[in-house]
C-alpha positions, 0 to 999 in steps of 0.5 A, a space after each residue: 588386344 585392342 589397338 584402339 584401347 592401347 592408343 587411348 591409354 598412350 594418348 592419355 599420357 601413359 607409357 603402356 610398356 612401363 604399365 605392362 611391366 608393372 602389371 606383369 610383375 604384380 601378376 607374378 607376385 599374386 601368383 607367388 603369394 597364392 602358392 606361398 600362402 597355401 604353404 603358410 596356411 598349412 603351417 598355421 596349427 594349434 589354437 593360435 594358428 587355427 585362429 588366423 587360418 580362415 583369413 589366410 585362406 580368404 587372402 589366398 583365394 583373393 590373390 588368385 582372383 587378383 592374378 586372373 583379373 590382372 592377366 586379362 588387363 595385360 592381354 587387353 593392353 597387348 602384353 603377355 605373360 611368360 610361358 615359363 613358370 620359373 621365369 614368371 615367378 622370378 619376375 615378381 615385384 615382391 619377395 616370396 612369402 616363404 615359411 619362417 625358420 621355425 615353420 610353426 611360429 604363428 607370429 612369424 607367419 603372420 608377420 610374413 603375411 602382413 609384409 607380403 600384403 604391404 609390398 602388394 599395396 605399394 605395387 598397386 599404389 604405384 599403378 594407381 598413381 600412373 593411371 589416375 585420370 588417364 587409364 580408367 580401366 586399369 586404375 579401377 582394377 588396381 584400386 579394387 585390388 588395393 582395397 582388398 590388399 589393404 583389408 588383408 594387411 589390416 587383418 594380419 596387423 590386427 592379430 599382431 597388435 592385439 587390439 579390438 578389430 572392426 573386421 569380420 570374416 568374408 561372407 558370400 563371394 570372395 573379392 568383393 571389389 575385384 569380382 566385377 573384373 572376373 565376370 
Protein backbone atom coordinates (compact mmCIF):
# COMPACT_ATOMS: atom_id res chain seq x y z
CA UNK A 1 0.00 0.00 0.00
CA UNK A 2 1.23 3.43 -0.84
CA UNK A 3 0.06 6.23 1.42
CA UNK A 4 1.09 8.66 -1.31
CA UNK A 5 -1.05 6.90 -3.95
CA UNK A 6 -4.04 6.87 -1.61
CA UNK A 7 -3.59 10.57 -0.83
CA UNK A 8 -3.36 11.39 -4.55
CA UNK A 9 -6.66 9.62 -5.21
CA UNK A 10 -8.32 11.29 -2.23
CA UNK A 11 -6.96 14.72 -3.19
CA UNK A 12 -8.37 14.23 -6.69
CA UNK A 13 -11.84 13.96 -5.17
CA UNK A 14 -12.42 10.20 -4.99
CA UNK A 15 -13.84 8.66 -1.83
CA UNK A 16 -11.30 5.84 -1.48
CA UNK A 17 -13.46 3.89 0.97
CA UNK A 18 -16.39 3.91 -1.48
CA UNK A 19 -14.07 3.03 -4.37
CA UNK A 20 -12.59 0.12 -2.42
CA UNK A 21 -16.07 -1.21 -1.70
CA UNK A 22 -16.84 -1.20 -5.43
CA UNK A 23 -13.52 -2.81 -6.31
CA UNK A 24 -13.95 -5.53 -3.68
CA UNK A 25 -17.55 -6.36 -4.60
CA UNK A 26 -16.61 -6.48 -8.29
CA UNK A 27 -13.62 -8.71 -7.49
CA UNK A 28 -15.99 -11.02 -5.59
CA UNK A 29 -18.25 -11.13 -8.65
CA UNK A 30 -15.31 -12.01 -10.90
CA UNK A 31 -14.29 -14.84 -8.58
CA UNK A 32 -17.89 -16.04 -8.50
CA UNK A 33 -18.29 -15.99 -12.28
CA UNK A 34 -14.99 -17.84 -12.72
CA UNK A 35 -16.44 -20.64 -10.58
CA UNK A 36 -19.96 -20.60 -12.04
CA UNK A 37 -18.80 -20.37 -15.66
CA UNK A 38 -16.93 -23.64 -15.13
CA UNK A 39 -20.20 -25.29 -14.09
CA UNK A 40 -22.11 -23.70 -16.96
CA UNK A 41 -19.41 -24.70 -19.46
CA UNK A 42 -19.51 -28.34 -18.38
CA UNK A 43 -23.25 -28.39 -19.09
CA UNK A 44 -22.86 -27.04 -22.61
CA UNK A 45 -23.26 -30.33 -24.45
CA UNK A 46 -24.45 -31.48 -27.83
CA UNK A 47 -24.07 -29.59 -31.08
CA UNK A 48 -25.58 -26.37 -29.72
CA UNK A 49 -23.61 -26.46 -26.47
CA UNK A 50 -20.28 -27.29 -28.04
CA UNK A 51 -20.59 -24.27 -30.34
CA UNK A 52 -20.51 -21.86 -27.38
CA UNK A 53 -18.17 -23.78 -25.07
CA UNK A 54 -14.97 -22.15 -26.36
CA UNK A 55 -16.15 -18.57 -25.86
CA UNK A 56 -17.50 -19.48 -22.43
CA UNK A 57 -14.04 -20.74 -21.51
CA UNK A 58 -12.41 -17.56 -22.86
CA UNK A 59 -14.78 -15.43 -20.74
CA UNK A 60 -14.10 -17.63 -17.69
CA UNK A 61 -10.32 -17.27 -17.97
CA UNK A 62 -10.59 -13.53 -18.56
CA UNK A 63 -12.84 -13.17 -15.49
CA UNK A 64 -10.09 -14.84 -13.45
CA UNK A 65 -7.65 -12.29 -14.85
CA UNK A 66 -10.03 -9.47 -13.94
CA UNK A 67 -10.16 -10.79 -10.37
CA UNK A 68 -6.37 -10.92 -10.10
CA UNK A 69 -5.90 -7.41 -11.53
CA UNK A 70 -8.57 -6.00 -9.19
CA UNK A 71 -6.96 -7.56 -6.12
CA UNK A 72 -3.69 -5.82 -6.95
CA UNK A 73 -5.42 -2.44 -7.12
CA UNK A 74 -7.41 -3.12 -3.94
CA UNK A 75 -4.20 -3.67 -2.00
CA UNK A 76 -2.50 -0.67 -3.64
CA UNK A 77 -5.30 1.49 -2.25
CA UNK A 78 -4.94 0.06 1.26
CA UNK A 79 -7.83 -2.39 1.03
CA UNK A 80 -7.98 -6.12 1.61
CA UNK A 81 -10.25 -8.97 0.65
CA UNK A 82 -11.78 -11.21 3.32
CA UNK A 83 -9.90 -14.38 4.18
CA UNK A 84 -13.23 -16.19 4.51
CA UNK A 85 -14.28 -17.45 1.07
CA UNK A 86 -17.99 -17.62 1.92
CA UNK A 87 -17.94 -14.05 3.23
CA UNK A 88 -16.11 -12.89 0.11
CA UNK A 89 -18.48 -14.78 -2.23
CA UNK A 90 -21.49 -13.20 -0.53
CA UNK A 91 -20.08 -9.70 -1.16
CA UNK A 92 -20.40 -10.07 -4.94
CA UNK A 93 -22.01 -7.10 -6.67
CA UNK A 94 -23.75 -9.43 -9.15
CA UNK A 95 -25.96 -12.45 -8.46
CA UNK A 96 -24.37 -15.85 -9.05
CA UNK A 97 -24.56 -17.22 -12.59
CA UNK A 98 -26.26 -20.42 -11.48
CA UNK A 99 -27.24 -23.30 -13.70
CA UNK A 100 -30.80 -22.99 -15.01
CA UNK A 101 -33.53 -25.38 -13.84
CA UNK A 102 -32.86 -27.48 -16.91
CA UNK A 103 -29.06 -27.70 -16.65
CA UNK A 104 -28.60 -28.80 -20.28
CA UNK A 105 -30.77 -26.03 -21.78
CA UNK A 106 -28.16 -24.32 -23.93
CA UNK A 107 -30.22 -21.20 -24.62
CA UNK A 108 -30.90 -20.67 -20.91
CA UNK A 109 -27.21 -21.13 -20.14
CA UNK A 110 -26.35 -18.52 -22.78
CA UNK A 111 -28.93 -16.12 -21.28
CA UNK A 112 -27.38 -16.68 -17.86
CA UNK A 113 -23.92 -15.93 -19.26
CA UNK A 114 -25.17 -12.82 -21.07
CA UNK A 115 -26.94 -11.51 -17.97
CA UNK A 116 -23.83 -12.02 -15.84
CA UNK A 117 -21.80 -9.99 -18.33
CA UNK A 118 -24.39 -7.21 -18.33
CA UNK A 119 -24.24 -6.97 -14.55
CA UNK A 120 -20.43 -6.84 -14.67
CA UNK A 121 -20.55 -4.11 -17.31
CA UNK A 122 -22.74 -1.97 -15.05
CA UNK A 123 -20.28 -2.37 -12.17
CA UNK A 124 -17.29 -1.26 -14.22
CA UNK A 125 -19.25 1.60 -15.74
CA UNK A 126 -19.85 2.84 -12.19
CA UNK A 127 -16.14 2.61 -11.32
CA UNK A 128 -15.22 4.42 -14.56
CA UNK A 129 -17.63 7.25 -13.77
CA UNK A 130 -16.27 7.56 -10.22
CA UNK A 131 -12.61 7.65 -11.27
CA UNK A 132 -12.72 9.45 -14.64
CA UNK A 133 -10.21 12.32 -14.68
CA UNK A 134 -9.37 11.63 -11.01
CA UNK A 135 -7.78 8.22 -10.47
CA UNK A 136 -6.16 7.34 -13.76
CA UNK A 137 -4.81 3.93 -12.73
CA UNK A 138 -8.13 2.62 -11.43
CA UNK A 139 -9.97 4.18 -14.36
CA UNK A 140 -7.61 2.52 -16.85
CA UNK A 141 -8.08 -0.85 -15.15
CA UNK A 142 -11.87 -0.57 -14.96
CA UNK A 143 -12.05 0.57 -18.59
CA UNK A 144 -9.87 -2.36 -19.72
CA UNK A 145 -12.12 -4.80 -17.87
CA UNK A 146 -15.21 -3.06 -19.27
CA UNK A 147 -13.85 -3.57 -22.81
CA UNK A 148 -13.53 -7.31 -22.22
CA UNK A 149 -16.88 -7.65 -20.43
CA UNK A 150 -18.54 -5.82 -23.34
CA UNK A 151 -17.00 -8.30 -25.77
CA UNK A 152 -18.22 -11.21 -23.65
CA UNK A 153 -21.75 -9.81 -23.56
CA UNK A 154 -21.67 -9.37 -27.35
CA UNK A 155 -20.53 -12.95 -27.88
CA UNK A 156 -23.44 -14.35 -25.89
CA UNK A 157 -26.02 -11.88 -27.23
CA UNK A 158 -25.07 -12.74 -30.80
CA UNK A 159 -25.76 -16.42 -30.15
CA UNK A 160 -29.21 -15.51 -28.89
CA UNK A 161 -30.16 -13.13 -31.72
CA UNK A 162 -28.99 -15.43 -34.52
CA UNK A 163 -27.57 -12.64 -36.68
CA UNK A 164 -24.14 -12.53 -38.32
CA UNK A 165 -21.30 -11.74 -35.95
CA UNK A 166 -18.21 -9.63 -36.35
CA UNK A 167 -16.50 -11.37 -33.42
CA UNK A 168 -13.91 -14.08 -33.65
CA UNK A 169 -12.31 -16.47 -31.21
CA UNK A 170 -9.44 -15.03 -29.21
CA UNK A 171 -6.11 -15.87 -30.77
CA UNK A 172 -3.04 -15.72 -28.59
CA UNK A 173 -3.10 -14.64 -24.98
CA UNK A 174 -6.41 -14.05 -23.18
CA UNK A 175 -7.35 -10.64 -21.77
CA UNK A 176 -5.99 -8.38 -24.50
CA UNK A 177 -7.01 -5.24 -22.58
CA UNK A 178 -6.28 -6.39 -19.00
CA UNK A 179 -3.04 -8.30 -19.58
CA UNK A 180 -0.92 -5.18 -19.02
CA UNK A 181 -2.13 -5.14 -15.40
CA UNK A 182 -1.05 -8.74 -14.79
CA UNK A 183 2.66 -8.38 -15.52
